[in-house]
Structures are given as structure tokens and as C-alpha cells.
FILOFI-304731 format. One record per residue (C-alpha): residue number from 0; residue in one letter; x, y, z. Coordinates in Angstrom, 1 decimal, m for minus. Example, Ala and Ser with C-alpha at 12.3 -4.5 7.8 and 13.67 -1.06 7.14 Angstrom:
{tike 0 'A' {12.3 m4.5 7.8}}
{tike 1 'S' {13.7 m1.1 7.1}}
//
This chain:
{tike 0 'M' {75.2 101.4 114.2}}
{tike 1 'A' {78.9 101.0 115.0}}
{tike 2 'S' {79.3 98.5 112.1}}
{tike 3 'T' {78.4 101.2 109.6}}
{tike 4 'R' {81.2 103.6 110.7}}
{tike 5 'L' {83.8 104.0 108.0}}
{tike 6 'L' {86.7 104.8 110.4}}
{tike 7 'M' {86.8 101.8 112.8}}
{tike 8 'T' {89.5 99.2 113.3}}
{tike 9 'S' {90.3 96.3 115.6}}
{tike 10 'H' {93.2 94.5 117.3}}
{tike 11 'G' {94.7 91.5 115.6}}
{tike 12 'T' {93.6 88.0 116.6}}
{tike 13 'N' {97.2 87.2 117.4}}
{tike 14 'R' {98.8 89.7 119.9}}
{tike 15 'E' {101.7 87.4 120.7}}
{tike 16 'A' {105.0 87.3 118.8}}
{tike 17 'F' {104.6 86.6 115.1}}
{tike 18 'S' {103.8 83.0 114.3}}
{tike 19 'A' {105.5 81.1 111.5}}
{tike 20 'T' {102.5 81.9 109.2}}
{tike 21 'D' {102.7 85.6 110.1}}
{tike 22 'W' {106.4 85.6 109.2}}
{tike 23 'G' {105.7 83.7 106.0}}
{tike 24 'L' {103.2 86.4 104.9}}
{tike 25 'F' {105.5 89.2 106.1}}
{tike 26 'L' {108.5 88.0 104.2}}
{tike 27 'S' {106.6 87.1 101.1}}
{tike 28 'L' {104.9 90.5 101.0}}
{tike 29 'S' {108.4 92.1 101.4}}
{tike 30 'L' {109.7 90.4 98.3}}
{tike 31 'I' {106.5 90.9 96.2}}
{tike 32 'W' {106.0 94.6 97.0}}
{tike 33 'G' {109.7 95.4 97.1}}
{tike 34 'G' {109.9 94.0 93.5}}
{tike 35 'S' {106.8 96.0 92.5}}
{tike 36 'F' {108.8 99.2 92.4}}
{tike 37 'L' {111.2 97.8 90.0}}
{tike 38 'F' {108.4 96.4 87.8}}
{tike 39 'M' {106.7 99.8 87.8}}
{tike 40 'A' {109.9 101.5 86.7}}
{tike 41 'I' {110.1 99.0 83.8}}
{tike 42 'G' {106.5 99.7 82.9}}
{tike 43 'L' {107.2 103.4 82.9}}
{tike 44 'D' {109.9 102.9 80.2}}
{tike 45 'A' {107.2 102.7 77.6}}
{tike 46 'F' {103.8 103.3 79.3}}
{tike 47 'H' {102.3 106.5 80.6}}
{tike 48 'P' {101.7 106.5 84.4}}
{tike 49 'G' {98.0 106.3 83.8}}
{tike 50 'L' {98.3 103.1 81.8}}
{tike 51 'V' {100.7 101.6 84.4}}
{tike 52 'T' {98.1 102.1 87.1}}
{tike 53 'W' {95.2 100.8 84.9}}
{tike 54 'L' {97.1 97.7 83.8}}
{tike 55 'R' {98.3 97.0 87.3}}
{tike 56 'V' {94.8 97.3 88.9}}
{tike 57 'G' {93.1 95.6 86.0}}
{tike 58 'F' {95.4 92.5 86.1}}
{tike 59 'G' {95.0 92.4 89.8}}
{tike 60 'A' {91.2 92.4 89.5}}
{tike 61 'A' {91.4 89.8 86.8}}
{tike 62 'F' {93.4 87.6 89.1}}
{tike 63 'M' {90.8 87.9 91.8}}
{tike 64 'A' {88.0 87.1 89.3}}
{tike 65 'L' {89.6 83.7 88.7}}
{tike 66 'L' {89.0 82.7 92.4}}
{tike 67 'P' {85.6 81.1 92.9}}
{tike 68 'Q' {85.5 81.8 96.7}}
{tike 69 'A' {86.0 85.6 96.0}}
{tike 70 'R' {82.9 85.6 93.9}}
{tike 71 'R' {80.7 83.4 96.1}}
{tike 72 'T' {81.1 85.1 99.4}}
{tike 73 'S' {78.7 88.0 100.0}}
{tike 74 'I' {79.2 91.1 102.1}}
{tike 75 'P' {76.3 92.8 104.0}}
{tike 76 'T' {75.1 96.2 102.8}}
{tike 77 'E' {76.4 97.9 106.0}}
{tike 78 'D' {80.0 97.0 105.2}}
{tike 79 'R' {80.0 97.7 101.5}}
{tike 80 'I' {80.8 101.4 101.9}}
{tike 81 'R' {83.9 100.4 103.8}}
{tike 82 'V' {84.9 97.9 101.1}}
{tike 83 'R' {84.4 100.6 98.5}}
{tike 84 'S' {86.6 103.0 100.5}}
{tike 85 'L' {89.3 100.3 100.4}}
{tike 86 'G' {89.1 100.3 96.6}}
{tike 87 'A' {89.8 104.1 96.6}}
{tike 88 'L' {92.2 104.5 99.6}}
{tike 89 'W' {94.2 101.2 99.3}}
{tike 90 'I' {94.3 100.7 95.6}}
{tike 91 'A' {93.1 103.4 93.2}}
{tike 92 'L' {94.6 106.5 94.7}}
{tike 93 'P' {98.0 105.2 95.9}}
{tike 94 'L' {98.6 103.1 92.7}}
{tike 95 'T' {97.9 106.3 90.7}}
{tike 96 'L' {100.3 108.4 92.8}}
{tike 97 'F' {103.3 106.0 92.8}}
{tike 98 'P' {103.8 105.9 89.0}}
{tike 99 'I' {103.5 109.7 88.8}}
{tike 100 'A' {106.0 110.1 91.7}}
{tike 101 'Q' {108.5 107.7 90.1}}
{tike 102 'Q' {108.9 110.0 87.1}}
{tike 103 'W' {110.9 112.2 89.5}}
{tike 104 'I' {112.4 109.9 92.1}}
{tike 105 'D' {114.1 106.5 91.8}}
{tike 106 'S' {112.2 103.3 92.5}}
{tike 107 'A' {114.5 102.6 95.5}}
{tike 108 'V' {113.7 106.0 97.0}}
{tike 109 'A' {110.0 105.5 96.4}}
{tike 110 'G' {110.2 102.1 98.1}}
{tike 111 'M' {112.1 103.5 101.1}}
{tike 112 'L' {109.7 106.5 101.6}}
{tike 113 'N' {106.8 104.0 101.7}}
{tike 114 'G' {108.3 103.0 105.0}}
{tike 115 'A' {106.5 106.0 106.6}}
{tike 116 'M' {103.3 103.9 106.6}}
{tike 117 'P' {103.7 102.3 110.0}}
{tike 118 'I' {104.0 105.7 111.7}}
{tike 119 'F' {100.8 107.0 110.2}}
{tike 120 'T' {99.0 103.6 110.8}}
{tike 121 'A' {100.0 103.5 114.5}}
{tike 122 'V' {98.8 107.1 115.0}}
{tike 123 'L' {95.4 106.4 113.5}}
{tike 124 'A' {95.1 103.0 115.3}}
{tike 125 'T' {95.8 104.7 118.6}}
{tike 126 'I' {93.1 107.3 118.0}}
{tike 127 'L' {90.5 104.7 116.9}}
{tike 128 'L' {91.3 102.0 119.5}}
{tike 129 'K' {92.1 104.5 122.3}}
{tike 130 'T' {95.0 102.3 123.2}}
{tike 131 'L' {98.7 103.0 122.9}}
{tike 132 'P' {101.0 100.6 120.9}}
{tike 133 'G' {103.0 98.1 122.9}}
{tike 134 'R' {106.4 99.4 124.3}}
{tike 135 'L' {108.5 97.5 121.8}}
{tike 136 'Q' {106.3 98.5 119.0}}
{tike 137 'L' {106.5 102.2 120.1}}
{tike 138 'I' {110.3 102.0 120.2}}
{tike 139 'G' {110.3 100.4 116.8}}
{tike 140 'L' {108.2 103.2 115.5}}
{tike 141 'L' {110.7 105.8 116.8}}
{tike 142 'I' {113.7 104.0 115.4}}
{tike 143 'G' {111.9 103.5 112.0}}
{tike 144 'F' {111.0 107.2 112.0}}
{tike 145 'A' {114.7 108.1 112.3}}
{tike 146 'G' {115.3 105.8 109.4}}
{tike 147 'I' {112.7 107.5 107.3}}
{tike 148 'I' {114.3 110.8 107.9}}
{tike 149 'A' {117.7 109.4 106.9}}
{tike 150 'I' {116.1 107.9 103.7}}
{tike 151 'A' {114.4 111.1 102.7}}
{tike 152 'L' {117.4 113.5 103.2}}
{tike 153 'P' {119.2 112.7 100.0}}
{tike 154 'S' {116.1 113.7 98.0}}
{tike 155 'A' {115.8 117.1 99.7}}
{tike 156 'G' {118.6 118.6 97.6}}
{tike 157 'K' {117.4 117.4 94.2}}
{tike 158 'G' {115.1 120.3 93.4}}
{tike 159 'S' {111.3 120.9 93.3}}
{tike 160 'T' {110.4 117.9 91.1}}
{tike 161 'A' {112.1 115.5 93.5}}
{tike 162 'A' {110.3 117.1 96.3}}
{tike 163 'I' {107.0 116.7 94.5}}
{tike 164 'G' {107.7 113.0 94.1}}
{tike 165 'V' {108.4 112.6 97.8}}
{tike 166 'I' {105.2 114.4 98.7}}
{tike 167 'L' {103.1 112.2 96.4}}
{tike 168 'V' {104.6 109.1 97.9}}
{tike 169 'L' {103.8 110.3 101.4}}
{tike 170 'I' {100.2 111.1 100.5}}
{tike 171 'A' {99.9 107.5 99.2}}
{tike 172 'T' {101.3 106.1 102.5}}
{tike 173 'V' {98.7 108.1 104.5}}
{tike 174 'C' {96.0 106.4 102.3}}
{tike 175 'Y' {97.6 103.1 103.1}}
{tike 176 'A' {97.4 103.9 106.8}}
{tike 177 'F' {93.7 104.5 106.7}}
{tike 178 'A' {93.1 101.4 104.5}}
{tike 179 'V' {95.0 98.9 106.7}}
{tike 180 'N' {93.1 100.0 109.7}}
{tike 181 'I' {89.8 99.7 107.8}}
{tike 182 'V' {90.6 96.2 106.4}}
{tike 183 'A' {91.5 94.5 109.7}}
{tike 184 'P' {87.9 94.1 111.0}}
{tike 185 'L' {86.6 93.5 107.5}}
{tike 186 'Q' {89.0 90.6 107.0}}
{tike 187 'Q' {88.2 89.1 110.4}}
{tike 188 'T' {84.5 89.2 109.6}}
{tike 189 'H' {84.3 88.3 105.9}}
{tike 190 'G' {87.7 86.9 104.9}}
{tike 191 'A' {90.4 88.4 102.7}}
{tike 192 'L' {89.3 87.1 99.3}}
{tike 193 'A' {85.8 88.5 99.3}}
{tike 194 'V' {86.9 91.9 100.7}}
{tike 195 'I' {89.9 92.4 98.4}}
{tike 196 'A' {88.1 91.2 95.2}}
{tike 197 'R' {85.3 93.8 95.6}}
{tike 198 'A' {87.8 96.5 96.5}}
{tike 199 'Q' {89.8 95.6 93.3}}
{tike 200 'W' {86.7 95.9 91.1}}
{tike 201 'V' {85.9 99.3 92.6}}
{tike 202 'A' {89.4 100.5 91.9}}
{tike 203 'V' {89.3 99.4 88.3}}
{tike 204 'L' {86.3 101.7 87.8}}
{tike 205 'L' {88.0 104.6 89.5}}
{tike 206 'V' {91.3 104.4 87.5}}
{tike 207 'T' {89.8 103.7 84.1}}
{tike 208 'P' {89.5 107.4 82.9}}
{tike 209 'Y' {93.1 108.1 83.7}}
{tike 210 'G' {94.1 104.7 82.2}}
{tike 211 'I' {92.4 105.6 78.9}}
{tike 212 'Y' {94.3 108.9 78.8}}
{tike 213 'G' {97.5 107.0 79.5}}
{tike 214 'L' {96.8 104.5 76.8}}
{tike 215 'M' {96.6 107.3 74.2}}
{tike 216 'N' {99.9 108.7 75.4}}
{tike 217 'S' {102.0 105.5 75.6}}
{tike 218 'S' {104.2 103.5 73.3}}
{tike 219 'F' {104.5 99.7 73.4}}
{tike 220 'A' {107.2 97.4 74.7}}
{tike 221 'W' {107.0 93.8 75.7}}
{tike 222 'P' {109.1 94.2 78.8}}
{tike 223 'S' {106.8 96.9 80.1}}
{tike 224 'L' {103.7 94.7 79.5}}
{tike 225 'F' {105.3 91.6 81.2}}
{tike 226 'A' {106.3 93.8 84.1}}
{tike 227 'M' {102.7 95.0 84.5}}
{tike 228 'L' {101.4 91.4 84.4}}
{tike 229 'A' {103.8 90.5 87.2}}
{tike 230 'V' {102.9 93.5 89.3}}
{tike 231 'G' {99.2 93.1 88.6}}
{tike 232 'F' {98.9 89.4 89.4}}
{tike 233 'L' {101.4 89.3 92.3}}
{tike 234 'G' {101.6 92.9 93.7}}
{tike 235 'T' {98.0 93.9 93.3}}
{tike 236 'G' {96.1 90.5 93.3}}
{tike 237 'L' {97.9 88.0 95.6}}
{tike 238 'A' {99.7 90.5 97.8}}
{tike 239 'F' {96.6 92.5 98.8}}
{tike 240 'V' {94.9 89.3 99.9}}
{tike 241 'M' {98.0 88.3 101.9}}
{tike 242 'M' {98.2 91.8 103.5}}
{tike 243 'A' {94.6 91.7 104.5}}
{tike 244 'K' {95.2 88.3 106.2}}
{tike 245 'L' {98.3 89.7 108.0}}
{tike 246 'A' {96.4 92.7 109.2}}
{tike 247 'G' {93.6 90.6 110.6}}
{tike 248 'S' {96.1 88.3 112.3}}
{tike 249 'V' {98.6 90.7 113.9}}
{tike 250 'G' {96.6 94.0 113.8}}
{tike 251 'P' {97.0 97.1 111.7}}
{tike 252 'T' {100.0 98.6 113.4}}
{tike 253 'R' {102.2 95.6 113.4}}
{tike 254 'S' {101.2 94.5 109.8}}
{tike 255 'A' {102.1 98.0 108.6}}
{tike 256 'F' {105.8 97.3 109.6}}
{tike 257 'I' {106.0 95.3 106.4}}
{tike 258 'T' {106.9 98.6 104.7}}
{tike 259 'Y' {110.0 98.7 106.9}}
{tike 260 'V' {111.4 95.7 105.0}}
{tike 261 'I' {110.1 96.6 101.5}}
{tike 262 'P' {112.8 99.3 101.2}}
{tike 263 'V' {115.6 96.8 101.4}}
{tike 264 'V' {114.2 94.8 98.5}}
{tike 265 'A' {113.4 97.9 96.5}}
{tike 266 'L' {117.0 99.2 97.1}}
{tike 267 'V' {118.7 96.0 96.1}}
{tike 268 'L' {116.6 95.5 93.0}}
{tike 269 'G' {116.9 99.2 92.0}}
{tike 270 'V' {120.7 99.1 92.2}}
{tike 271 'I' {121.1 95.8 90.5}}
{tike 272 'F' {118.7 96.1 87.6}}
{tike 273 'R' {118.3 99.9 87.1}}
{tike 274 'G' {121.8 101.1 88.1}}
{tike 275 'E' {120.3 103.5 90.6}}
{tike 276 'V' {122.6 105.2 93.1}}
{tike 277 'V' {121.6 105.1 96.8}}
{tike 278 'S' {123.5 107.3 99.3}}
{tike 279 'S' {125.2 105.9 102.4}}
{tike 280 'V' {122.8 108.0 104.5}}
{tike 281 'A' {119.8 106.2 103.0}}
{tike 282 'I' {121.5 102.8 103.6}}
{tike 283 'S' {121.9 103.7 107.3}}
{tike 284 'G' {118.2 104.6 107.3}}
{tike 285 'V' {117.4 101.1 106.0}}
{tike 286 'V' {119.3 99.6 108.9}}
{tike 287 'L' {117.2 101.6 111.3}}
{tike 288 'V' {113.9 100.6 109.8}}
{tike 289 'I' {114.9 96.9 109.8}}
{tike 290 'A' {115.6 97.2 113.5}}
{tike 291 'G' {112.2 98.8 114.0}}
{tike 292 'A' {110.5 95.9 112.2}}
{tike 293 'L' {112.2 93.3 114.3}}
{tike 294 'L' {111.0 95.1 117.5}}
{tike 295 'A' {107.5 95.3 116.1}}
{tike 296 'S' {107.3 91.6 115.6}}
{tike 297 'R' {107.6 90.9 119.3}}
{tike 298 'R' {104.7 90.2 121.7}}
{tike 299 'E' {102.3 93.1 121.7}}
{tike 300 'T' {102.0 94.1 125.4}}
{tike 301 'R' {98.8 95.7 126.6}}
{tike 302 'R' {99.0 99.4 127.2}}
{tike 303 'S' {96.6 101.6 129.1}}
{tike 304 'A' {93.6 103.0 127.2}}
{tike 305 'I' {93.4 106.6 126.3}}
{tike 306 'E' {90.4 108.2 127.7}}
{tike 307 'A' {88.1 109.9 125.3}}
{tike 308 'P' {87.7 113.7 125.9}}
{tike 309 'V' {84.5 114.6 127.8}}
//
């Protein structure tokens, strides 16, 4: 049955210009996830990357456990494998890779590189839906891609460790691209709370071994713990529910453009609170990705279907 396929997606329920609710979700997510990179950097001041991931996912799952609707809504057996895949692809693996990567690259750079997600998401959505993105969305993707190149260039000359950090972040963004395509039809069918709650609980199980290892190799600091509480409840609990709703509303490709605005928040917070230095080339890249995001928010025009190979 088609419903049992793991790799399937859907268009958003709103293919017009972003509504006020869509913009509210979009901007709130930008602030929450942009700030998450700063909180992770504070967490890494005392905690091992494994403990950072474990606490973030654990606090996120605890937040979801407090919501009665998340517990009461059931999900049919045929969709559970897709929900479990979200726990791995959207939460466990990326949230493990990001703290490791941030040992070698600044939080602002990590946040900006995360802007590659819309490109990967659009490519996958095009393959699955056999429909090209709208013209404005396609132009936005190209402009955003130019911005990502500008953002990544300053890291290219920092040696092999910086390059490893960049690669890990890009792997995480590919996982996000798969996840946001998978979550759109799930949210439309079962609602965001039930889907994300179960994905969070799966992720906790997956990251626990690495988290225990990290616990044994960490010191303690109250600022790091408070930072993990913030990024857990907000960035892993509330924000994932909001993103699932946004993906169900405007579709995977347009919702993925959220990562074109996150870099701006990550850059500003990284500079103000961590004293990080961002090159003028990277700043110009941020301007490009913001322009791409604005284009993506416009009405999604229908494009011709791509015929499947015979």
C-alpha cells in the first residue's frame, strides 16, 4: 500500500502566499532555532557533545510528555515506521552531529550552513511529487544556493578540522530534508503533536548510549544546564511541533526556507554573546539567503509534472 511507503510526501494545504499564521510560525521558528546554536555553544562549554544531545532530546521529549493530546492520539501501524524514521532522521542523528561539528566551527557558521536544507528538500520533493517547484521558489533556491556558497567559503581555509565540521553539518541538513518531506503528510493526517511526541521518544532511545558516554566525560556548570533546558523545551519540543505544522500548511519545500532566516539569528547572537567573527563574504551570503526566503513565501504556482521514466 502507498501509505506504508517511507519515502512519500505531499503538497501543503496552503499553496498561496504565506498566511499570517504561516508567517508567525516561520518567524518564531527562526528565533528559536537561531538561538539554539548559541545555547548549544554554551552547553559545550562544560558538557561533552554526547551529553548535549542527550539533554536536548530528553528535555524535548519531557516537554511533549506533558501535553495530554500528544499521549491520547493514536497512530496506525502502517505509519509508525515513518514516525520512527523521523525520530532518527529529524532528531537523533542531526542533533548528534551538530554538537560534534561545533567543536570545530563557530555557532554562527553552523547556523548559516544549515541553510543548505531548502536545496536538498526541494530536490527530494521534486523527485517524490514529480512536480517542479514554483518559479519564484526556484529562483529563491538559486539565490539561496549562491548565499550558501558565500557562507561556506570562509571555512574552506581553516584546515581539515573546520572542513570536517562543515561536512557533518551538511550531512545533518540532508537528514532534515528527508524528514521534512516525510512529516508533511503525517502532520496532515495525524496532527503535529502525536507525530512529534512519538518521534521524540524514539530519538531519546537512540541517543542514550552516546549520552551516557558524554555524561562520563563532562564537567558541570549551571549556565550549560540552563542552556540545555532552553534548547530542549523550546528548540526540540515546541519548535518541532511548530515546524511540522508549517510543513503541513505550506509544504516541505517552502517550509524548509526557514533555514534561510535562521542564519541571521545565529550570526547576530554568535557575534553579540560569543564574540565570534563573521567575514563580510558570509554576511553577503546571509543577504542572499534572506532574498531567497522572501521569494519562497510567495504564491506557489503550479508547474508541469515530471514524467516518470518508462
